[in-house]
C-alpha positions as CSV (number, residue, x, y, z in Angstrom):
1,M,18.3,-67.1,-34.1
2,S,15.1,-66.1,-32.2
3,E,15.3,-63.8,-29.3
4,E,12.4,-65.6,-27.7
5,A,13.1,-66.8,-24.1
6,F,13.3,-70.5,-23.2
7,R,10.4,-71.6,-21.0
8,V,11.5,-73.9,-18.2
9,A,10.0,-75.7,-15.3
10,V,12.2,-76.3,-12.2
11,V,11.8,-79.6,-10.4
12,G,12.5,-79.2,-6.7
13,A,12.6,-76.0,-4.8
14,G,14.8,-76.9,-1.9
15,R,17.9,-74.9,-1.1
16,M,19.6,-75.4,-4.5
17,G,16.3,-75.3,-6.4
18,R,15.7,-71.8,-5.0
19,V,19.2,-70.8,-6.0
20,H,18.6,-72.0,-9.5
21,I,15.2,-70.3,-9.7
22,A,16.7,-67.0,-8.6
23,A,19.5,-67.3,-11.2
24,L,17.1,-68.2,-14.0
25,E,14.8,-65.3,-13.1
26,R,17.7,-62.9,-13.6
27,S,18.2,-64.1,-17.1
28,Q,16.5,-62.3,-20.0
29,K,16.8,-65.5,-22.0
30,V,14.8,-67.7,-19.7
31,D,11.2,-67.6,-18.3
32,V,10.5,-69.8,-15.3
33,E,7.1,-71.1,-16.2
34,A,6.5,-73.5,-13.3
35,V,8.0,-75.2,-10.3
36,V,7.4,-78.8,-9.1
37,E,7.6,-79.0,-5.3
38,P,6.1,-81.6,-2.9
39,V,6.3,-79.4,0.2
40,G,3.1,-77.4,0.7
41,S,4.6,-74.4,2.5
42,T,7.3,-74.0,-0.2
43,R,4.6,-74.2,-2.9
44,S,2.7,-71.5,-1.1
45,D,5.7,-69.2,-0.9
46,L,6.4,-69.7,-4.7
47,A,2.8,-69.1,-5.6
48,R,2.8,-65.9,-3.7
49,R,5.7,-64.8,-5.9
50,G,3.6,-65.5,-8.9
51,L,5.0,-68.8,-10.0
52,R,2.8,-71.6,-11.2
53,V,3.4,-74.6,-8.8
54,F,2.7,-78.3,-9.0
55,T,3.0,-81.1,-6.6
56,T,4.4,-83.7,-9.1
57,V,5.9,-83.8,-12.6
58,A,2.8,-85.8,-13.7
59,E,0.5,-83.0,-12.5
60,L,2.6,-80.4,-14.3
61,L,2.4,-82.4,-17.6
62,R,-1.3,-83.1,-17.1
63,E,-2.5,-79.7,-16.2
64,G,0.0,-77.1,-17.4
65,G,2.9,-78.5,-19.2
66,S,3.9,-78.8,-22.8
67,T,6.0,-81.5,-24.5
68,E,6.9,-79.1,-27.3
69,C,10.6,-78.7,-28.1
């Protein structure tokens, strides 16, 4: 089994989304690669933390996502 981390994108960074992001960031087995969030101020906050942010899932897939499994 590979020790490589899972790369994930989180869709939605409301209250529970932020809880999930924080939990995922604590894991050594998961890398949060991107977040999809429609609210501009929340996207700005996440970008300042160094996360890649997108407005829609379609944008994520078009510009920065991967369909690899």
